[in-house]
FIKOL-682569 format. One record per residue: x, z, y of N, C-alpha, C in turn; residue in one letter; residue number from 1. Coordinates in steps of 0.02 Angstrom, whole numbers, plus 50000, padded with zeros to 5 digits. Each point is the difference from the previous one (the first is absolute). Example, Ala and Ser with C-alpha at 12.3 -4.5 7.8 and 13.67 -1.06 7.14 Angstrom:
2
50660/50390/49716/49955/50000/50059/50045/50000/50060/a/1
49982/49964/50053/50042/50003/50059/49961/50037/50055/s/2
***
This chain:
263
51434/53664/54264/50059/49963/49979/50024/49955/50056/v/1
50062/50004/50018/50029/49958/50052/50050/49951/49970/v/2
49993/49937/50017/50046/49949/49976/50043/49977/50058/e/3
50065/49993/49987/50048/49980/50052/50035/49936/49978/v/4
50004/49953/50046/50035/49937/49988/50055/49992/50053/e/5
50055/49971/49979/50056/49987/50046/50013/49925/50002/i/6
49998/49972/50059/50012/49929/50008/50067/49990/50036/d/7
50046/49964/49968/50066/49990/50028/50054/50018/49950/g/8
50060/49977/50012/50057/50013/49955/50057/50031/50039/i/9
50028/50053/49973/50057/50034/50030/50060/49993/49952/l/10
50053/49971/50025/50062/49992/49960/50053/50044/50032/d/11
50014/50057/49969/50048/50046/50030/50073/49982/49985/n/12
50011/49941/49969/50068/49976/49989/50020/49946/50049/t/13
49955/49984/50048/50015/49949/50050/49979/50026/50069/k/14
50046/49992/50049/49983/50020/50067/49945/49955/50028/s/15
49955/50029/50039/49946/49960/50029/49943/50044/50024/g/16
49950/49968/50031/49940/50035/50023/49942/49981/49954/v/17
49967/50050/49972/49946/49989/49951/49936/50031/50026/y/18
49944/49965/49988/49934/50025/50020/49959/50014/49938/t/19
49974/50061/49995/49958/50021/49945/49933/50022/50027/l/20
49946/49978/49967/49933/50021/50019/49969/50041/49944/t/21
49979/50061/50017/49970/50045/49951/49924/49999/50011/y/22
49962/49987/49948/49927/49999/50005/49972/50049/49949/s/23
49953/50042/50023/49969/50050/49956/49924/49994/50004/a/24
49967/50007/49943/49927/49998/49998/49975/50051/49951/s/25
49939/50028/50015/49971/50048/49953/49938/49970/49968/d/26
49968/50040/49957/49943/49976/49961/49939/49986/50043/s/27
49999/50024/50062/49944/49988/50045/50009/49937/50042/s/28
50057/49966/49990/50011/49939/50036/50036/50009/50066/g/29
50021/50061/50015/50038/50012/50061/50071/49974/49991/n/30
50026/49965/50049/50068/49972/49996/50039/50018/50062/t/31
50064/50004/49993/50045/50011/50056/50067/49966/49984/v/32
50033/49974/50048/50064/49968/49989/50049/50019/50055/s/33
50064/49997/49982/50052/50016/50048/50060/49956/49986/k/34
50030/49973/50052/50058/49957/49993/50062/50036/50025/t/35
50053/49995/49960/50063/50032/50018/50055/49947/50000/r/36
50045/50004/50048/50058/49957/50003/50062/50041/49982/t/37
50036/49976/49950/50058/50037/49974/50062/49958/50009/i/38
50051/50028/50031/50064/49966/50009/50050/50027/49949/t/39
50027/49955/49960/50049/50018/49949/50069/49978/50024/v/40
50046/50048/50005/50070/49986/50015/50039/50015/49937/l/41
50007/49950/49959/50030/50011/49934/50076/50002/50003/y/42
50028/50050/49968/50072/50004/49990/50013/50013/49926/r/43
50033/49953/49966/50015/50011/49929/50047/50060/49991/p/44
49993/50034/49944/50042/50057/49985/50028/49995/49929/i/45
50054/50034/49988/50025/50010/49932/49994/50074/49984/l/46
49963/50015/49948/49990/50068/49977/50044/50009/49938/n/47
50062/50024/50011/50051/50002/49948/49999/50067/49964/i/48
50003/49997/49933/50004/50061/49959/50058/49992/49952/q/49
50051/50044/50005/50058/49998/49955/49988/50046/49941/s/50
50015/49973/49940/49987/50037/49938/50057/49992/49951/k/51
50006/50050/49956/50047/49997/49945/49971/49954/49946/n/52
50038/49947/49981/49974/49952/49952/49984/50033/49933/f/53
50039/50049/49980/49991/50031/49934/49942/50048/49998/v/54
49995/50044/50051/49949/50052/50000/49938/49983/50041/t/55
50008/49955/50048/49945/49984/50045/49993/50050/50057/g/56
50043/50051/50001/49996/50050/50054/50027/49972/50066/n/57
49973/50026/50055/50022/49978/50066/50072/50021/50012/a/58
50037/49958/50038/50069/50015/50019/50003/50006/50076/i/59
50016/50058/50025/50006/50009/50072/50069/49982/50025/g/60
50005/49984/50064/50065/49987/50031/50033/49936/49978/g/61
49960/49950/49982/50029/49935/49980/50017/49960/50063/v/62
50061/49974/50003/50020/49957/50055/49969/49931/49990/d/63
49959/49979/50048/49964/49937/49995/50025/49952/50054/v/64
50015/49939/49980/50015/49947/50049/49951/49943/49989/s/65
49977/49971/50055/49950/49946/49997/50028/49941/50038/i/66
50014/49947/49963/50021/49937/50030/49938/49959/50014/s/67
49992/49976/50063/49938/49964/50018/50012/49955/50060/l/68
49951/49957/50011/50000/49958/50060/49937/50014/50039/t/69
50009/50020/50063/49944/50014/50046/50013/49964/50065/e/70
49948/49967/50026/50008/49962/50062/50058/49951/49995/n/71
50007/49971/49939/50052/49951/49985/50071/50027/50006/n/72
50007/50066/49998/50066/50032/50002/50010/50041/49936/i/73
50056/49986/49965/50015/50038/49940/50033/50066/50018/h/74
49979/50053/49966/50030/50066/50012/49995/50042/49936/s/75
50034/50055/50001/49997/50048/49944/49982/50068/50028/i/76
49944/50027/49977/49979/50067/50020/50022/50050/49947/r/77
50017/50059/50021/50019/50053/49953/49957/50062/50014/t/78
49985/50036/49946/49961/50061/50005/50011/50040/49936/a/79
49964/50055/49993/50007/50042/49941/49931/50026/49980/q/80
49988/50002/49934/49936/50027/49978/49998/50076/50011/t/81
49940/50027/50008/49993/50072/50011/50008/50037/49934/d/82
49988/50065/50001/50011/50041/49939/49954/49981/49943/s/83
49945/49964/50016/49954/49976/49949/50013/49928/49980/n/84
50056/49973/50024/50018/49931/49982/49959/49948/50038/g/85
49972/50019/50057/49953/49956/50035/50031/49976/50066/h/86
49985/49937/50018/50023/49971/50063/49950/49947/50022/l/87
49979/50003/50063/49957/49949/50029/50039/49962/50054/i/88
49999/49934/49995/50035/49958/50048/49949/49951/50031/v/89
49996/50001/50066/49954/49955/50036/50039/49936/50017/i/90
49967/49943/49987/50033/49935/50007/49968/49959/50056/l/91
50034/49948/50021/49971/49954/50049/49950/49953/49966/a/92
49955/49972/50039/49948/49957/49973/50028/49940/49962/d/93
50057/49973/50024/50027/49938/49971/50056/50014/49950/d/94
50004/50060/49974/50055/50018/49955/50001/49956/49938/v/95
50060/49985/49976/50008/49960/49938/50068/50017/49970/r/96
50012/49972/49940/50064/50009/49965/50019/50073/49993/d/97
49956/50040/49971/50010/50073/49996/50035/50018/49934/i/98
50057/50033/50005/50036/50026/49941/50008/50075/50010/i/99
49972/50039/49955/50005/50073/50004/50052/50024/49949/v/100
50049/50038/50023/50053/50026/49956/50003/50075/50006/s/101
50016/50033/49945/50005/50073/50000/50059/50025/49959/g/102
50028/50056/50021/50056/50030/49964/49999/50075/50012/d/103
50018/50038/49949/50003/50073/50005/50054/50025/49954/a/104
50028/50059/50016/50051/50030/49957/49972/50008/49929/d/105
50038/49977/49952/49979/50007/49930/49956/49944/49975/g/106
49987/49950/50043/49957/49944/49980/50033/49934/50019/y/107
49987/49949/49960/50026/49934/50016/49960/49968/50056/g/108
50033/49955/50038/49965/49964/50053/49946/49955/49971/e/109
49948/49989/50040/49947/49955/49979/49972/49964/50060/f/110
49985/49935/49992/49972/49960/50054/49942/49958/49972/s/111
49951/49988/50043/49945/49957/49979/49973/49962/50060/k/112
49978/49938/49987/49968/49960/50051/49926/50020/50002/k/113
49974/50008/50060/49930/50019/50006/49965/49954/50050/v/114
49936/49995/49994/49958/49962/50046/49963/50049/50045/l/115
49980/49977/50058/49963/50044/50046/49937/50025/49967/v/116
49968/49958/49959/49937/50020/49968/50011/50054/49948/v/117
50063/50009/49978/50013/50053/49950/49986/50069/50030/d/118
50026/50013/50059/49991/50062/50037/50024/50061/49960/q/119
49970/50014/49941/50022/50056/49959/50059/49978/49957/n/120
50059/50029/50012/50060/49979/49966/50027/50058/49958/v/121
49996/49995/49934/50029/50049/49955/50072/49979/49986/d/122
50047/50044/50015/50071/49985/49992/50027/50047/49945/m/123
50008/49973/49940/50023/50039/49943/50076/49996/49994/f/124
50034/50058/50004/50072/50003/49995/50020/50027/49931/l/125
50051/49968/49971/50024/50019/49934/50057/50050/50007/q/126
49997/50056/49964/50057/50047/50002/50064/49967/49978/p/127
50055/50018/50032/50065/49970/49983/50021/50022/49930/v/128
50042/49959/49969/50027/50017/49935/50065/50039/50004/n/129
50036/49991/50056/50064/50035/50007/50018/50007/50074/a/130
50027/50058/50018/50029/50011/50066/50073/50018/49990/e/131
50045/49961/50029/50071/50006/49986/50039/50007/50065/i/132
50044/50050/50003/50046/50008/50056/50068/49970/49980/t/133
50029/49958/50044/50063/49967/49983/50042/49991/50062/f/134
50063/49982/49989/50048/49988/50055/50011/49924/50004/i/135
49984/49968/50055/50003/49927/50005/50071/49971/50003/p/136
50050/50042/50007/50068/49975/50004/50031/49990/49930/t/137
49960/50012/49948/50024/49991/49931/49951/49955/49962/a/138
50025/49967/49947/49957/49961/49956/49945/50045/49973/l/139
49937/49977/50003/49944/50043/49982/49953/49965/49952/t/140
49979/50037/49948/49948/49978/49954/49938/50042/50012/e/141
49945/49969/50020/49936/50035/50010/49958/49991/49937/l/142
49984/50055/49966/49969/49997/49934/49931/50031/49999/e/143
49959/49975/49954/49935/50030/49983/49999/50009/49924/v/144
49994/50061/49978/49999/50015/49927/50059/49969/49965/s/145
50060/50010/50028/50063/49976/49972/50007/49924/50000/d/146
49954/49965/50033/50005/49927/50006/50023/49983/50071/l/147
50056/49964/50005/50026/49981/50065/49953/49948/50032/s/148
49973/50017/50058/49954/49955/50035/50037/49962/50055/i/149
50042/50035/50038/50037/49969/50055/50074/50018/49995/i/150
50044/49951/50006/50072/50012/50006/50021/49980/50070/t/151
50028/50047/50037/50022/49989/50069/50076/50005/50004/l/152
50030/49950/50032/50072/50003/50012/50015/50052/50053/a/153
50060/50024/50001/50021/50048/50052/49996/49967/50069/a/154
49979/50038/50049/49998/49977/50070/49959/49936/50008/n/155
49943/49996/49967/49959/49940/50003/49935/50010/50040/s/156
49988/50061/50026/49938/50015/50034/50011/50011/50075/l/157
49952/49977/50039/50001/50011/50073/49932/50024/50023/i/158
49998/50031/50059/49936/50020/50028/49973/49944/50044/n/159
49944/50012/50035/49968/49947/50040/50042/49979/50059/e/160
50051/50040/50017/50045/49982/50055/50065/49970/49975/n/161
50001/49980/49935/50058/49969/49968/50059/50047/49995/d/162
49987/50065/49999/50054/50050/49992/50007/50016/49926/v/163
50061/49999/49975/50014/50013/49929/49977/50070/49981/l/164
49969/50005/49942/49974/50064/49976/50057/50047/49982/a/165
49989/50065/50014/50047/50052/49981/49962/50064/49985/s/166
50034/50049/49972/49966/50062/49983/49954/49991/49940/g/167
49957/50049/49989/49954/49996/49943/49938/49959/50018/n/168
49980/49956/49954/49939/49962/50007/49953/50019/49942/l/169
49935/49988/50011/49950/50015/49949/49963/49935/49983/s/170
49994/49986/49935/49964/49941/49977/49939/50022/49960/a/171
49943/49967/50014/49939/50010/49961/49987/49935/49961/e/172
49992/50006/49935/49989/49942/49956/49933/50006/49966/l/173
49961/49947/50005/49934/49998/49967/49995/49936/49959/t/174
49990/50008/49935/49991/49942/49956/49926/49982/50000/v/175
49985/49936/50013/49930/49977/50004/49984/49956/49940/i/176
49947/50019/49965/49977/49961/49942/49932/49970/50017/d/177
49998/49937/50022/49937/49970/50021/49951/49989/49944/p/178
50024/50004/49937/49953/49992/49944/49957/50062/49990/s/179
50023/50058/50027/49960/50061/49997/49943/49995/50050/v/180
50015/49977/50060/49950/49990/50052/50029/49951/50051/d/181
49970/49940/50007/50026/49951/50049/50004/50027/50071/p/182
49957/50049/50016/49999/50028/50068/50061/50042/50016/d/183
50043/50013/49950/50063/50035/50014/50048/49957/50041/l/184
49991/49934/49994/50043/49953/50035/49978/49993/50072/m/185
50047/50004/50046/49984/49987/50070/49978/49927/50008/s/186
49959/49987/50052/49977/49932/50011/49948/49979/49949/g/187
49986/49937/49997/49950/49972/49953/50031/49950/49953/n/188
50063/50013/49981/50038/49953/49958/50006/49932/50034/f/189
49998/50000/50066/50002/49937/50037/50070/49987/50028/e/190
50020/49936/49998/50062/49978/50032/49983/49940/50043/t/191
50045/49982/50045/49988/49944/50044/50062/49956/50003/i/192
49990/49935/49996/50055/49953/50001/49980/49940/50043/d/193
50033/49993/50058/49984/49945/50044/49928/50001/50025/g/194
49973/50061/50009/49932/50007/50025/49947/49999/49946/g/195
50020/49986/49938/49953/49998/49944/50002/50066/49962/t/196
49942/50032/49992/49997/50063/49965/49992/49988/49925/v/197
50041/50033/49961/49995/49997/49927/50000/50070/49971/g/198
50004/50005/49934/49999/50065/49967/50060/50008/49954/h/199
50025/50060/49995/50054/50015/49955/49972/50035/49938/i/200
50039/49996/49946/49985/50038/49939/50055/50053/49994/e/201
49981/50063/49993/50049/50053/49999/50007/50030/49930/s/202
50062/50008/49978/50014/50033/49937/50030/50070/50013/f/203
49993/50023/50061/50026/50067/50018/50031/49999/50069/g/204
50004/50059/50030/50028/50006/50067/50029/50070/50009/a/205
50043/50008/50049/50025/50066/50018/49996/50008/50075/v/206
49988/50061/50021/50000/50016/50071/50057/50049/50012/n/207
50044/49983/50047/50058/50042/50015/50004/50011/50075/v/208
50003/50063/50020/50012/50016/50071/50061/50046/50003/t/209
50042/49988/50050/50061/50039/50008/50003/50025/50072/i/210
50008/50065/50009/50007/50028/50067/50044/50061/49999/d/211
50011/50029/50059/50040/50061/50005/49956/50058/50023/n/212
50030/50058/50010/49960/50059/50017/49967/49994/50068/t/213
50024/49955/50042/49970/49989/50066/49942/49951/49997/a/214
49988/49972/49940/49945/49953/49993/50018/49928/50017/g/215
50064/49986/50010/50022/49932/50015/50004/49959/49935/n/216
49974/49939/50002/49999/49958/49940/50064/49957/49996/s/217
50018/49982/49938/50060/49960/49989/49984/49941/49954/f/218
50038/49946/50011/49990/49939/49960/50068/49969/49989/n/219
50001/49946/49960/50062/49966/49986/50027/49966/50063/l/220
50065/50004/50008/50033/49965/50055/50004/49925/49984/a/221
50006/49960/50052/50007/49928/49990/50060/49985/49956/a/222
49991/49955/49952/50055/49982/49955/50008/50045/49940/g/223
49963/50056/49999/50003/50046/49944/49945/49984/49949/q/224
50013/50015/49937/49950/49990/49948/49991/50064/49960/t/225
49942/50004/49968/49986/50056/49955/49973/49972/49935/a/226
50014/50034/49946/49972/49980/49935/49934/50038/49989/t/227
49947/49964/49987/49934/50030/49991/49975/49988/49929/i/228
49978/50052/49967/49974/49994/49932/49927/50025/50001/r/229
49953/49956/49985/49929/50017/50004/49972/50006/49929/i/230
49977/50059/49981/49970/50007/49933/49940/49954/49992/p/231
49994/49970/49941/49943/49956/49987/49935/50039/49998/l/232
49948/49969/50027/49934/50030/49996/49981/50010/49927/a/233
49963/50053/49985/49985/50018/49931/49965/49944/49963/s/234
49955/49963/50032/49964/49946/49967/50044/49940/49986/a/235
50059/49998/50031/50045/49943/49991/50045/50008/49939/s/236
49995/50057/49967/50044/50014/49943/49973/49973/49934/l/237
49938/49974/50000/49972/49972/49939/50021/49927/49994/t/238
49999/49975/49939/50021/49932/49987/49955/49949/50036/a/239
49936/50016/50004/49953/49953/50031/50014/49992/50074/v/240
50018/50055/50033/50011/50000/50071/50074/50002/50018/d/241
50042/49975/49955/50072/50003/50013/50018/49965/50065/a/242
50041/50031/50041/50017/49969/50064/50047/49941/49991/p/243
50004/49955/50049/50048/49945/49997/50071/50026/50003/p/244
50047/49957/49982/50071/50021/49998/50029/50010/50070/s/245
49974/49965/50050/50024/50008/50068/49940/50006/50047/t/246
50008/50038/50054/49947/50010/50049/50030/50001/50070/l/247
49960/49978/50049/50021/50008/50069/49990/50073/50020/f/248
50043/50023/50045/49993/50068/50027/49966/49996/50068/l/249
49948/50040/50009/49963/50001/50063/50006/50070/50031/y/250
49995/50001/50067/49994/50064/50035/49939/49997/50046/y/251
49972/50058/50015/49939/50003/50039/50015/50008/50074/f/252
49970/49959/50041/50008/50002/50073/49941/50038/50029/d/253
50012/50061/50027/49946/50042/50025/49968/49972/50064/k/254
50034/49956/50035/49972/49974/50062/49954/49941/49988/e/255
50012/49961/49947/49958/49942/49986/49951/50013/49943/t/256
50015/50049/49957/49957/50013/49943/50010/49953/49942/g/257
50055/49960/50002/50014/49953/49946/50064/50019/49962/y/258
50002/49980/49937/50062/50006/49961/50044/49940/50016/w/259
50064/50013/50010/50047/49949/50021/50052/49989/49946/v/260
50011/49937/49982/50049/49983/49948/50070/50013/50026/k/261
50041/50036/49960/50069/50013/50020/50043/49939/49994/g/262
50058/50002/50034/50046/49943/49997/50036/49997/49934/n/263
***
């Protein structure tokens, strides 16, 4: 019978030089020892897996953007999951403020704040409730199950270069019910006001993305408004959990990971 003892500690989550001593002895009293020096060059990683929220199946070809700060410089990395919904991203040692966002055809956008220690990031995307083709030069009602969710005035949308939208556009609408699963909501229900982090209470949310066949995204032009109707979360329909008569409207900021109160 041979007994082996190891003297020393190896931390593979921290860069450094570690010394381990291995000692072995048998029943006859014979002993032998060996010392090894191990250099760890740690690089944190994100092991991202995109999945269908309803079925749990992997989703391939998800467009992933990662907002982060490395070496005190903020940047946004973009990549795409493979056919198995998998993506590995290597990060800098001092990485912080990580927001992982994902989007795919037929699914609503989703974002989550992650820590370096998380490493394994499951990104569950919810199938959209409606995909609608419309002409932006006319008054438009975007509906889900005959319920108007967004009303857009004619000529109210522009692209990222401030060019007025024309031709056919496609809108994807996803109704989010946080009472079914809080993890459906992007972020951690966190908001920030004057540097102080607080929490919001949600009675429902909608995710809307609008683009054209070239993949260009569109948003409201300055000075334009849209009417938004958010279905109440199912748990909010009972008398006990009745929502208040008025609520602030928040939108999610993918770069900061916080919900921001609208004007």
